[in-house]
Biotite code that builds the C-alpha atoms (Angstrom):
import biotite.structure as struc

atoms = struc.array([
    struc.Atom([14.444, -3.494, 4.331], chain_id="A", res_id=1, res_name="MET", atom_name="CA", element="C"),
    struc.Atom([13.034, -4.976, 7.486], chain_id="A", res_id=2, res_name="GLU", atom_name="CA", element="C"),
    struc.Atom([11.118, -8.223, 7.159], chain_id="A", res_id=3, res_name="ALA", atom_name="CA", element="C"),
    struc.Atom([7.406, -7.606, 7.146], chain_id="A", res_id=4, res_name="GLY", atom_name="CA", element="C"),
    struc.Atom([7.707, -3.895, 6.377], chain_id="A", res_id=5, res_name="ALA", atom_name="CA", element="C"),
    struc.Atom([5.710, -4.406, 3.193], chain_id="A", res_id=6, res_name="ARG", atom_name="CA", element="C"),
    struc.Atom([2.515, -6.321, 2.946], chain_id="A", res_id=7, res_name="GLY", atom_name="CA", element="C"),
    struc.Atom([-0.824, -6.316, 4.644], chain_id="A", res_id=8, res_name="SER", atom_name="CA", element="C"),
    struc.Atom([-0.195, -3.579, 7.180], chain_id="A", res_id=9, res_name="HIS", atom_name="CA", element="C"),
    struc.Atom([0.737, 0.036, 6.778], chain_id="A", res_id=10, res_name="GLN", atom_name="CA", element="C"),
    struc.Atom([3.686, 1.412, 8.749], chain_id="A", res_id=11, res_name="ARG", atom_name="CA", element="C"),
    struc.Atom([3.179, 4.896, 10.078], chain_id="A", res_id=12, res_name="ARG", atom_name="CA", element="C"),
    struc.Atom([6.084, 7.298, 9.779], chain_id="A", res_id=13, res_name="LEU", atom_name="CA", element="C"),
    struc.Atom([5.984, 8.063, 13.497], chain_id="A", res_id=14, res_name="SER", atom_name="CA", element="C"),
    struc.Atom([6.653, 4.413, 14.336], chain_id="A", res_id=15, res_name="SER", atom_name="CA", element="C"),
    struc.Atom([9.239, 3.841, 11.594], chain_id="A", res_id=16, res_name="ALA", atom_name="CA", element="C"),
    struc.Atom([12.875, 3.744, 12.635], chain_id="A", res_id=17, res_name="SER", atom_name="CA", element="C"),
    struc.Atom([14.372, 6.280, 10.247], chain_id="A", res_id=18, res_name="LEU", atom_name="CA", element="C"),
    struc.Atom([17.509, 7.291, 12.122], chain_id="A", res_id=19, res_name="GLY", atom_name="CA", element="C"),
    struc.Atom([19.053, 10.567, 11.019], chain_id="A", res_id=20, res_name="GLU", atom_name="CA", element="C"),
    struc.Atom([17.851, 11.852, 7.660], chain_id="A", res_id=21, res_name="LEU", atom_name="CA", element="C"),
    struc.Atom([19.464, 14.494, 5.506], chain_id="A", res_id=22, res_name="THR", atom_name="CA", element="C"),
    struc.Atom([17.536, 16.087, 2.679], chain_id="A", res_id=23, res_name="LEU", atom_name="CA", element="C"),
    struc.Atom([19.993, 16.824, -0.079], chain_id="A", res_id=24, res_name="SER", atom_name="CA", element="C"),
    struc.Atom([17.568, 17.518, -2.904], chain_id="A", res_id=25, res_name="GLU", atom_name="CA", element="C"),
    struc.Atom([13.850, 17.652, -3.566], chain_id="A", res_id=26, res_name="ALA", atom_name="CA", element="C"),
    struc.Atom([12.416, 17.077, -7.012], chain_id="A", res_id=27, res_name="SER", atom_name="CA", element="C"),
    struc.Atom([8.976, 18.567, -7.592], chain_id="A", res_id=28, res_name="VAL", atom_name="CA", element="C"),
    struc.Atom([6.913, 17.392, -10.560], chain_id="A", res_id=29, res_name="TYR", atom_name="CA", element="C"),
    struc.Atom([3.843, 19.378, -11.528], chain_id="A", res_id=30, res_name="ALA", atom_name="CA", element="C"),
    struc.Atom([1.555, 19.965, -14.450], chain_id="A", res_id=31, res_name="SER", atom_name="CA", element="C"),
    struc.Atom([-0.415, 23.089, -15.240], chain_id="A", res_id=32, res_name="PHE", atom_name="CA", element="C"),
    struc.Atom([-2.968, 24.267, -17.751], chain_id="A", res_id=33, res_name="GLU", atom_name="CA", element="C"),
    struc.Atom([-1.661, 27.273, -19.734], chain_id="A", res_id=34, res_name="PRO", atom_name="CA", element="C"),
    struc.Atom([-3.699, 30.476, -19.420], chain_id="A", res_id=35, res_name="ARG", atom_name="CA", element="C"),
    struc.Atom([-5.706, 29.048, -16.491], chain_id="A", res_id=36, res_name="ARG", atom_name="CA", element="C"),
    struc.Atom([-2.919, 28.277, -14.037], chain_id="A", res_id=37, res_name="GLU", atom_name="CA", element="C"),
    struc.Atom([-0.277, 30.885, -14.797], chain_id="A", res_id=38, res_name="GLU", atom_name="CA", element="C"),
    struc.Atom([-0.030, 31.815, -11.112], chain_id="A", res_id=39, res_name="LYS", atom_name="CA", element="C"),
    struc.Atom([0.913, 28.211, -10.278], chain_id="A", res_id=40, res_name="LEU", atom_name="CA", element="C"),
    struc.Atom([3.400, 28.052, -13.136], chain_id="A", res_id=41, res_name="ARG", atom_name="CA", element="C"),
    struc.Atom([5.032, 31.337, -12.103], chain_id="A", res_id=42, res_name="ASN", atom_name="CA", element="C"),
    struc.Atom([5.324, 30.167, -8.486], chain_id="A", res_id=43, res_name="TRP", atom_name="CA", element="C"),
    struc.Atom([6.873, 26.857, -9.552], chain_id="A", res_id=44, res_name="LEU", atom_name="CA", element="C"),
    struc.Atom([9.325, 28.395, -12.036], chain_id="A", res_id=45, res_name="ASP", atom_name="CA", element="C"),
    struc.Atom([10.144, 31.732, -10.407], chain_id="A", res_id=46, res_name="ASN", atom_name="CA", element="C"),
    struc.Atom([10.047, 30.891, -6.717], chain_id="A", res_id=47, res_name="PHE", atom_name="CA", element="C"),
    struc.Atom([10.175, 27.199, -5.892], chain_id="A", res_id=48, res_name="LEU", atom_name="CA", element="C"),
    struc.Atom([12.741, 26.245, -8.536], chain_id="A", res_id=49, res_name="ASP", atom_name="CA", element="C"),
    struc.Atom([15.103, 28.913, -7.160], chain_id="A", res_id=50, res_name="ARG", atom_name="CA", element="C"),
    struc.Atom([15.177, 27.466, -3.654], chain_id="A", res_id=51, res_name="GLN", atom_name="CA", element="C"),
    struc.Atom([18.370, 25.657, -2.592], chain_id="A", res_id=52, res_name="PRO", atom_name="CA", element="C"),
    struc.Atom([18.212, 21.935, -3.263], chain_id="A", res_id=53, res_name="GLY", atom_name="CA", element="C"),
    struc.Atom([14.876, 22.087, -5.113], chain_id="A", res_id=54, res_name="VAL", atom_name="CA", element="C"),
    struc.Atom([14.474, 21.042, -8.733], chain_id="A", res_id=55, res_name="ARG", atom_name="CA", element="C"),
    struc.Atom([11.136, 21.653, -10.432], chain_id="A", res_id=56, res_name="VAL", atom_name="CA", element="C"),
    struc.Atom([9.920, 19.794, -13.510], chain_id="A", res_id=57, res_name="PHE", atom_name="CA", element="C"),
    struc.Atom([6.759, 21.084, -15.152], chain_id="A", res_id=58, res_name="THR", atom_name="CA", element="C"),
    struc.Atom([4.588, 19.845, -17.979], chain_id="A", res_id=59, res_name="ALA", atom_name="CA", element="C"),
    struc.Atom([1.699, 21.536, -19.739], chain_id="A", res_id=60, res_name="GLU", atom_name="CA", element="C"),
    struc.Atom([-1.735, 19.978, -19.660], chain_id="A", res_id=61, res_name="ARG", atom_name="CA", element="C"),
    struc.Atom([-3.588, 20.460, -22.933], chain_id="A", res_id=62, res_name="HIS", atom_name="CA", element="C"),
    struc.Atom([-7.332, 20.975, -22.863], chain_id="A", res_id=63, res_name="TRP", atom_name="CA", element="C"),
    struc.Atom([-9.396, 18.994, -25.351], chain_id="A", res_id=64, res_name="LYS", atom_name="CA", element="C"),
    struc.Atom([-13.127, 18.963, -25.828], chain_id="A", res_id=65, res_name="GLN", atom_name="CA", element="C"),
    struc.Atom([-14.486, 15.636, -24.651], chain_id="A", res_id=66, res_name="HIS", atom_name="CA", element="C"),
    struc.Atom([-17.936, 14.107, -24.678], chain_id="A", res_id=67, res_name="GLU", atom_name="CA", element="C"),
    struc.Atom([-19.397, 13.104, -21.343], chain_id="A", res_id=68, res_name="VAL", atom_name="CA", element="C"),
    struc.Atom([-21.840, 10.202, -21.288], chain_id="A", res_id=69, res_name="HIS", atom_name="CA", element="C"),
    struc.Atom([-24.835, 10.521, -18.969], chain_id="A", res_id=70, res_name="CYS", atom_name="CA", element="C"),
    struc.Atom([-25.847, 7.143, -17.565], chain_id="A", res_id=71, res_name="ARG", atom_name="CA", element="C"),
    struc.Atom([-29.292, 8.400, -16.593], chain_id="A", res_id=72, res_name="SER", atom_name="CA", element="C"),
    struc.Atom([-30.467, 9.576, -20.030], chain_id="A", res_id=73, res_name="CYS", atom_name="CA", element="C"),
    struc.Atom([-27.950, 7.508, -22.067], chain_id="A", res_id=74, res_name="ASP", atom_name="CA", element="C"),
    struc.Atom([-26.845, 10.557, -24.057], chain_id="A", res_id=75, res_name="ARG", atom_name="CA", element="C"),
    struc.Atom([-23.466, 12.073, -24.825], chain_id="A", res_id=76, res_name="ASN", atom_name="CA", element="C"),
    struc.Atom([-23.023, 15.762, -24.039], chain_id="A", res_id=77, res_name="ASN", atom_name="CA", element="C"),
    struc.Atom([-20.369, 18.084, -25.413], chain_id="A", res_id=78, res_name="THR", atom_name="CA", element="C"),
    struc.Atom([-21.582, 21.202, -23.581], chain_id="A", res_id=79, res_name="VAL", atom_name="CA", element="C"),
    struc.Atom([-22.695, 21.868, -20.023], chain_id="A", res_id=80, res_name="CYS", atom_name="CA", element="C"),
    struc.Atom([-26.475, 21.720, -19.808], chain_id="A", res_id=81, res_name="GLN", atom_name="CA", element="C"),
    struc.Atom([-26.462, 24.581, -17.256], chain_id="A", res_id=82, res_name="HIS", atom_name="CA", element="C"),
    struc.Atom([-24.122, 27.200, -18.719], chain_id="A", res_id=83, res_name="CYS", atom_name="CA", element="C"),
    struc.Atom([-23.409, 26.025, -22.273], chain_id="A", res_id=84, res_name="GLY", atom_name="CA", element="C"),
    struc.Atom([-19.630, 25.838, -21.781], chain_id="A", res_id=85, res_name="ALA", atom_name="CA", element="C"),
    struc.Atom([-17.842, 23.123, -23.748], chain_id="A", res_id=86, res_name="PRO", atom_name="CA", element="C"),
    struc.Atom([-17.037, 19.988, -21.746], chain_id="A", res_id=87, res_name="LEU", atom_name="CA", element="C"),
    struc.Atom([-13.536, 18.622, -21.813], chain_id="A", res_id=88, res_name="GLY", atom_name="CA", element="C"),
    struc.Atom([-10.453, 17.855, -19.807], chain_id="A", res_id=89, res_name="ARG", atom_name="CA", element="C"),
    struc.Atom([-6.860, 18.926, -19.541], chain_id="A", res_id=90, res_name="ALA", atom_name="CA", element="C"),
    struc.Atom([-4.627, 15.894, -19.887], chain_id="A", res_id=91, res_name="ALA", atom_name="CA", element="C"),
    struc.Atom([-0.929, 15.332, -19.447], chain_id="A", res_id=92, res_name="GLU", atom_name="CA", element="C"),
    struc.Atom([0.920, 12.087, -19.894], chain_id="A", res_id=93, res_name="LYS", atom_name="CA", element="C"),
    struc.Atom([4.485, 12.864, -18.862], chain_id="A", res_id=94, res_name="THR", atom_name="CA", element="C"),
    struc.Atom([4.575, 13.679, -15.149], chain_id="A", res_id=95, res_name="VAL", atom_name="CA", element="C"),
    struc.Atom([3.999, 10.159, -13.760], chain_id="A", res_id=96, res_name="ASP", atom_name="CA", element="C"),
    struc.Atom([6.429, 8.609, -16.252], chain_id="A", res_id=97, res_name="ALA", atom_name="CA", element="C"),
    struc.Atom([9.095, 11.175, -15.327], chain_id="A", res_id=98, res_name="ARG", atom_name="CA", element="C"),
    struc.Atom([8.651, 10.503, -11.600], chain_id="A", res_id=99, res_name="ILE", atom_name="CA", element="C"),
    struc.Atom([9.025, 6.749, -12.084], chain_id="A", res_id=100, res_name="VAL", atom_name="CA", element="C"),
    struc.Atom([12.006, 7.176, -14.404], chain_id="A", res_id=101, res_name="THR", atom_name="CA", element="C"),
    struc.Atom([13.771, 9.499, -11.975], chain_id="A", res_id=102, res_name="ASP", atom_name="CA", element="C"),
    struc.Atom([13.024, 7.311, -8.941], chain_id="A", res_id=103, res_name="MET", atom_name="CA", element="C"),
    struc.Atom([14.498, 4.266, -10.696], chain_id="A", res_id=104, res_name="LEU", atom_name="CA", element="C"),
    struc.Atom([17.427, 6.146, -12.244], chain_id="A", res_id=105, res_name="ASN", atom_name="CA", element="C"),
    struc.Atom([18.415, 7.860, -8.984], chain_id="A", res_id=106, res_name="LEU", atom_name="CA", element="C"),
    struc.Atom([18.186, 4.557, -7.119], chain_id="A", res_id=107, res_name="ALA", atom_name="CA", element="C"),
    struc.Atom([20.347, 2.887, -9.771], chain_id="A", res_id=108, res_name="TRP", atom_name="CA", element="C"),
    struc.Atom([22.928, 5.655, -9.283], chain_id="A", res_id=109, res_name="GLU", atom_name="CA", element="C"),
    struc.Atom([22.810, 5.160, -5.504], chain_id="A", res_id=110, res_name="GLY", atom_name="CA", element="C"),
    struc.Atom([21.635, 8.746, -5.009], chain_id="A", res_id=111, res_name="ALA", atom_name="CA", element="C"),
    struc.Atom([19.240, 7.911, -2.158], chain_id="A", res_id=112, res_name="TYR", atom_name="CA", element="C"),
    struc.Atom([18.284, 5.277, 0.372], chain_id="A", res_id=113, res_name="ASP", atom_name="CA", element="C"),
    struc.Atom([14.813, 6.619, 1.097], chain_id="A", res_id=114, res_name="LEU", atom_name="CA", element="C"),
    struc.Atom([12.397, 8.374, -1.256], chain_id="A", res_id=115, res_name="ALA", atom_name="CA", element="C"),
    struc.Atom([9.435, 10.465, -0.162], chain_id="A", res_id=116, res_name="LEU", atom_name="CA", element="C"),
    struc.Atom([6.633, 10.107, -2.702], chain_id="A", res_id=117, res_name="LEU", atom_name="CA", element="C"),
    struc.Atom([3.866, 12.668, -2.269], chain_id="A", res_id=118, res_name="VAL", atom_name="CA", element="C"),
    struc.Atom([1.032, 11.110, -4.236], chain_id="A", res_id=119, res_name="SER", atom_name="CA", element="C"),
    struc.Atom([-2.092, 9.018, -3.911], chain_id="A", res_id=120, res_name="SER", atom_name="CA", element="C"),
    struc.Atom([-1.811, 7.570, -7.434], chain_id="A", res_id=121, res_name="ASP", atom_name="CA", element="C"),
    struc.Atom([-1.798, 3.779, -7.431], chain_id="A", res_id=122, res_name="LYS", atom_name="CA", element="C"),
    struc.Atom([-0.019, 3.807, -10.809], chain_id="A", res_id=123, res_name="ASP", atom_name="CA", element="C"),
    struc.Atom([3.200, 4.178, -8.759], chain_id="A", res_id=124, res_name="PHE", atom_name="CA", element="C"),
    struc.Atom([2.747, 0.810, -7.029], chain_id="A", res_id=125, res_name="ILE", atom_name="CA", element="C"),
    struc.Atom([4.865, -1.253, -9.484], chain_id="A", res_id=126, res_name="PRO", atom_name="CA", element="C"),
    struc.Atom([7.782, 1.203, -9.239], chain_id="A", res_id=127, res_name="ALA", atom_name="CA", element="C"),
    struc.Atom([7.564, 1.248, -5.435], chain_id="A", res_id=128, res_name="VAL", atom_name="CA", element="C"),
    struc.Atom([7.532, -2.548, -5.293], chain_id="A", res_id=129, res_name="GLU", atom_name="CA", element="C"),
    struc.Atom([10.534, -2.708, -7.639], chain_id="A", res_id=130, res_name="CYS", atom_name="CA", element="C"),
    struc.Atom([12.530, -0.224, -5.543], chain_id="A", res_id=131, res_name="LEU", atom_name="CA", element="C"),
    struc.Atom([11.709, -1.879, -2.256], chain_id="A", res_id=132, res_name="GLN", atom_name="CA", element="C"),
    struc.Atom([12.693, -5.278, -3.643], chain_id="A", res_id=133, res_name="ALA", atom_name="CA", element="C"),
    struc.Atom([16.158, -3.722, -4.073], chain_id="A", res_id=134, res_name="LYS", atom_name="CA", element="C"),
    struc.Atom([16.212, -2.351, -0.478], chain_id="A", res_id=135, res_name="ASN", atom_name="CA", element="C"),
    struc.Atom([15.241, 1.236, -1.260], chain_id="A", res_id=136, res_name="PHE", atom_name="CA", element="C"),
    struc.Atom([12.636, 2.560, 1.155], chain_id="A", res_id=137, res_name="ARG", atom_name="CA", element="C"),
    struc.Atom([9.709, 4.556, -0.175], chain_id="A", res_id=138, res_name="VAL", atom_name="CA", element="C"),
    struc.Atom([7.676, 6.671, 2.233], chain_id="A", res_id=139, res_name="VAL", atom_name="CA", element="C"),
    struc.Atom([4.289, 7.835, 1.019], chain_id="A", res_id=140, res_name="ASN", atom_name="CA", element="C"),
    struc.Atom([2.691, 11.162, 1.904], chain_id="A", res_id=141, res_name="ALA", atom_name="CA", element="C"),
    struc.Atom([-0.898, 11.745, 0.811], chain_id="A", res_id=142, res_name="ALA", atom_name="CA", element="C"),
    struc.Atom([-4.069, 13.591, 1.733], chain_id="A", res_id=143, res_name="TRP", atom_name="CA", element="C"),
    struc.Atom([-6.238, 12.001, 4.414], chain_id="A", res_id=144, res_name="LYS", atom_name="CA", element="C"),
    struc.Atom([-8.524, 9.355, 2.983], chain_id="A", res_id=145, res_name="GLY", atom_name="CA", element="C"),
    struc.Atom([-6.696, 9.058, -0.358], chain_id="A", res_id=146, res_name="LEU", atom_name="CA", element="C"),
    struc.Atom([-4.116, 6.648, -1.741], chain_id="A", res_id=147, res_name="GLY", atom_name="CA", element="C"),
    struc.Atom([-4.670, 3.675, 0.549], chain_id="A", res_id=148, res_name="HIS", atom_name="CA", element="C"),
    struc.Atom([-3.428, 1.216, -2.085], chain_id="A", res_id=149, res_name="GLU", atom_name="CA", element="C"),
    struc.Atom([-0.152, 3.081, -2.595], chain_id="A", res_id=150, res_name="LEU", atom_name="CA", element="C"),
    struc.Atom([0.374, 3.669, 1.135], chain_id="A", res_id=151, res_name="ALA", atom_name="CA", element="C"),
    struc.Atom([-0.119, -0.034, 1.803], chain_id="A", res_id=152, res_name="LYS", atom_name="CA", element="C"),
    struc.Atom([2.854, -1.082, -0.339], chain_id="A", res_id=153, res_name="VAL", atom_name="CA", element="C"),
    struc.Atom([5.180, 1.695, 0.849], chain_id="A", res_id=154, res_name="CYS", atom_name="CA", element="C"),
    struc.Atom([7.673, 1.196, 3.675], chain_id="A", res_id=155, res_name="TRP", atom_name="CA", element="C"),
    struc.Atom([5.926, 3.907, 5.697], chain_id="A", res_id=156, res_name="ALA", atom_name="CA", element="C"),
    struc.Atom([3.259, 6.535, 5.140], chain_id="A", res_id=157, res_name="SER", atom_name="CA", element="C"),
    struc.Atom([1.744, 9.639, 6.645], chain_id="A", res_id=158, res_name="PHE", atom_name="CA", element="C"),
    struc.Atom([-1.046, 12.107, 5.930], chain_id="A", res_id=159, res_name="GLU", atom_name="CA", element="C"),
    struc.Atom([-0.015, 15.625, 4.945], chain_id="A", res_id=160, res_name="ILE", atom_name="CA", element="C"),
    struc.Atom([-3.241, 17.444, 5.861], chain_id="A", res_id=161, res_name="ASP", atom_name="CA", element="C"),
    struc.Atom([-2.069, 18.592, 9.285], chain_id="A", res_id=162, res_name="GLU", atom_name="CA", element="C"),
    struc.Atom([1.329, 19.712, 7.919], chain_id="A", res_id=163, res_name="LEU", atom_name="CA", element="C"),
    struc.Atom([-0.114, 22.233, 5.448], chain_id="A", res_id=164, res_name="ILE", atom_name="CA", element="C"),
    struc.Atom([-0.604, 25.133, 7.921], chain_id="A", res_id=165, res_name="PRO", atom_name="CA", element="C"),
    struc.Atom([3.088, 24.956, 8.873], chain_id="A", res_id=166, res_name="SER", atom_name="CA", element="C"),
    struc.Atom([4.076, 25.208, 5.192], chain_id="A", res_id=167, res_name="LEU", atom_name="CA", element="C"),
    struc.Atom([2.169, 28.409, 4.536], chain_id="A", res_id=168, res_name="LEU", atom_name="CA", element="C"),
    struc.Atom([3.799, 31.801, 4.996], chain_id="A", res_id=169, res_name="ARG", atom_name="CA", element="C"),
])
Protein backbone atom coordinates (compact mmCIF):
# COMPACT_ATOMS: atom_id res chain seq x y z
CA MET A 1 0.00 0.00 0.00
CA GLU A 2 1.24 3.46 -0.80
CA ALA A 3 2.33 5.61 2.12
CA GLY A 4 -0.38 8.04 3.09
CA ALA A 5 -3.14 6.19 1.25
CA ARG A 6 -5.00 5.74 4.52
CA GLY A 7 -5.63 8.43 7.02
CA SER A 8 -7.11 11.87 7.04
CA HIS A 9 -7.91 12.19 3.35
CA GLN A 10 -10.10 10.16 1.08
CA ARG A 11 -8.67 8.90 -2.22
CA ARG A 12 -11.08 9.03 -5.10
CA LEU A 13 -11.16 6.04 -7.42
CA SER A 14 -10.58 8.23 -10.46
CA SER A 15 -7.25 9.42 -9.05
CA ALA A 16 -6.15 6.03 -7.71
CA SER A 17 -3.54 4.15 -9.70
CA LEU A 18 -5.24 0.78 -10.12
CA GLY A 19 -3.47 -0.56 -13.19
CA GLU A 20 -5.27 -3.36 -14.99
CA LEU A 21 -8.01 -5.04 -12.98
CA THR A 22 -9.65 -8.37 -13.68
CA LEU A 23 -12.88 -9.30 -11.97
CA SER A 24 -12.82 -13.02 -11.38
CA GLU A 25 -15.70 -13.31 -8.94
CA ALA A 26 -18.27 -11.14 -7.21
CA SER A 27 -19.83 -12.14 -3.92
CA VAL A 28 -23.19 -10.53 -3.18
CA TYR A 29 -24.54 -10.59 0.37
CA ALA A 30 -28.16 -9.65 0.94
CA SER A 31 -30.92 -10.07 3.46
CA PHE A 32 -34.64 -10.15 2.81
CA GLU A 33 -37.85 -10.30 4.77
CA PRO A 34 -39.88 -13.41 3.85
CA ARG A 35 -43.34 -12.76 2.40
CA ARG A 36 -42.58 -9.04 1.95
CA GLU A 37 -39.54 -9.21 -0.31
CA GLU A 38 -40.07 -12.37 -2.33
CA LYS A 39 -39.41 -10.50 -5.58
CA LEU A 40 -35.95 -9.52 -4.30
CA ARG A 41 -35.25 -13.04 -3.09
CA ASN A 42 -36.31 -14.56 -6.42
CA TRP A 43 -34.12 -12.11 -8.35
CA LEU A 44 -31.12 -12.85 -6.13
CA ASP A 45 -31.55 -16.64 -6.22
CA ASN A 46 -32.95 -17.22 -9.71
CA PHE A 47 -31.21 -14.55 -11.75
CA LEU A 48 -28.18 -12.97 -10.11
CA ASP A 49 -26.79 -16.17 -8.59
CA ARG A 50 -26.85 -17.79 -12.05
CA GLN A 51 -24.62 -15.17 -13.65
CA PRO A 52 -21.03 -16.20 -14.44
CA GLY A 53 -18.64 -15.36 -11.63
CA VAL A 54 -21.37 -14.22 -9.22
CA ARG A 55 -22.02 -15.91 -5.89
CA VAL A 56 -25.03 -14.82 -3.87
CA PHE A 57 -25.41 -15.34 -0.13
CA THR A 58 -28.80 -14.54 1.38
CA ALA A 59 -30.12 -14.42 4.91
CA GLU A 60 -33.67 -14.02 6.15
CA ARG A 61 -34.60 -11.06 8.30
CA HIS A 62 -37.13 -11.97 10.97
CA TRP A 63 -39.75 -9.44 11.96
CA LYS A 64 -40.37 -8.95 15.67
CA GLN A 65 -42.76 -6.60 17.37
CA HIS A 66 -40.79 -3.86 19.08
CA GLU A 67 -41.78 -0.96 21.29
CA VAL A 68 -40.87 2.50 20.09
CA HIS A 69 -40.22 5.16 22.71
CA CYS A 70 -41.53 8.65 21.97
CA ARG A 71 -39.23 11.31 23.43
CA SER A 72 -41.92 13.97 23.22
CA CYS A 73 -44.60 12.26 25.34
CA ASP A 74 -42.22 9.82 27.12
CA ARG A 75 -44.41 6.83 26.25
CA ASN A 76 -43.71 3.48 24.64
CA ASN A 77 -45.87 2.53 21.66
CA THR A 78 -46.39 -0.94 20.24
CA VAL A 79 -48.80 0.12 17.48
CA CYS A 80 -48.81 2.96 14.98
CA GLN A 81 -50.93 5.82 16.29
CA HIS A 82 -52.18 6.54 12.74
CA CYS A 83 -53.13 3.15 11.31
CA GLY A 84 -52.99 0.75 14.27
CA ALA A 85 -50.40 -1.56 12.67
CA PRO A 86 -47.98 -3.23 15.07
CA LEU A 87 -44.57 -1.56 15.29
CA GLY A 88 -41.47 -3.65 14.91
CA ARG A 89 -38.40 -4.32 12.86
CA ALA A 90 -36.91 -7.03 10.71
CA ALA A 91 -33.46 -7.89 12.01
CA GLU A 92 -30.67 -10.05 10.71
CA LYS A 93 -27.33 -10.64 12.34
CA THR A 94 -25.40 -12.75 9.85
CA VAL A 95 -24.74 -10.71 6.71
CA ASP A 96 -22.09 -8.33 8.10
CA ALA A 97 -20.29 -11.15 9.92
CA ARG A 98 -20.24 -13.24 6.74
CA ILE A 99 -18.82 -10.35 4.69
CA VAL A 100 -16.02 -9.76 7.20
CA THR A 101 -15.27 -13.48 7.49
CA ASP A 102 -15.10 -13.90 3.72
CA MET A 103 -12.99 -10.77 3.20
CA LEU A 104 -10.44 -11.99 5.77
CA ASN A 105 -10.53 -15.62 4.64
CA LEU A 106 -10.13 -14.78 0.94
CA ALA A 107 -7.27 -12.41 1.74
CA TRP A 108 -5.60 -15.11 3.85
CA GLU A 109 -5.88 -17.48 0.87
CA GLY A 110 -4.38 -14.85 -1.43
CA ALA A 111 -7.54 -14.81 -3.56
CA TYR A 112 -7.47 -11.04 -4.18
CA ASP A 113 -5.32 -7.95 -3.99
CA LEU A 114 -8.17 -5.45 -4.07
CA ALA A 115 -11.66 -5.77 -2.62
CA LEU A 116 -14.63 -3.63 -3.60
CA LEU A 117 -16.89 -3.15 -0.58
CA VAL A 118 -20.29 -1.71 -1.45
CA SER A 119 -21.51 -0.47 1.91
CA SER A 120 -21.78 2.59 4.10
CA ASP A 121 -21.69 0.60 7.35
CA LYS A 122 -18.93 1.77 9.67
CA ASP A 123 -18.96 -1.64 11.38
CA PHE A 124 -16.61 -2.73 8.55
CA ILE A 125 -13.88 -0.27 9.57
CA PRO A 126 -11.89 -2.69 11.79
CA ALA A 127 -11.83 -5.36 9.05
CA VAL A 128 -10.77 -2.80 6.44
CA GLU A 129 -7.98 -1.52 8.68
CA CYS A 130 -6.80 -5.08 9.34
CA LEU A 131 -6.72 -5.93 5.62
CA GLN A 132 -4.96 -2.75 4.62
CA ALA A 133 -2.33 -3.27 7.32
CA LYS A 134 -1.50 -6.48 5.42
CA ASN A 135 -1.31 -4.66 2.03
CA PHE A 136 -4.75 -5.58 0.73
CA ARG A 137 -6.52 -2.61 -0.83
CA VAL A 138 -10.17 -2.00 -0.06
CA VAL A 139 -12.17 0.31 -2.31
CA ASN A 140 -15.46 1.58 -0.95
CA ALA A 141 -18.56 2.24 -3.03
CA ALA A 142 -21.52 3.90 -1.32
CA TRP A 143 -24.49 6.16 -1.96
CA LYS A 144 -23.78 9.89 -2.08
CA GLY A 145 -23.71 11.42 1.38
CA LEU A 146 -23.46 8.09 3.24
CA GLY A 147 -20.59 6.14 4.76
CA HIS A 148 -18.03 8.90 5.18
CA GLU A 149 -16.34 7.11 8.08
CA LEU A 150 -15.87 3.89 6.11
CA ALA A 151 -14.77 5.71 2.94
CA LYS A 152 -12.17 7.63 4.92
CA VAL A 153 -10.29 4.49 5.99
CA CYS A 154 -10.51 2.74 2.61
CA TRP A 155 -7.73 2.92 0.03
CA ALA A 156 -10.11 4.60 -2.42
CA SER A 157 -13.82 5.32 -2.67
CA PHE A 158 -16.51 6.39 -5.08
CA GLU A 159 -20.22 7.15 -5.09
CA ILE A 160 -22.47 4.70 -6.93
CA ASP A 161 -25.45 7.01 -7.52
CA GLU A 162 -24.47 8.00 -11.05
CA LEU A 163 -23.67 4.38 -12.01
CA ILE A 164 -27.17 3.05 -11.30
CA PRO A 165 -28.78 4.07 -14.63
CA SER A 166 -26.10 2.12 -16.53
CA LEU A 167 -26.87 -1.00 -14.46
CA LEU A 168 -30.56 -1.06 -15.27
CA ARG A 169 -31.89 -2.97 -18.27
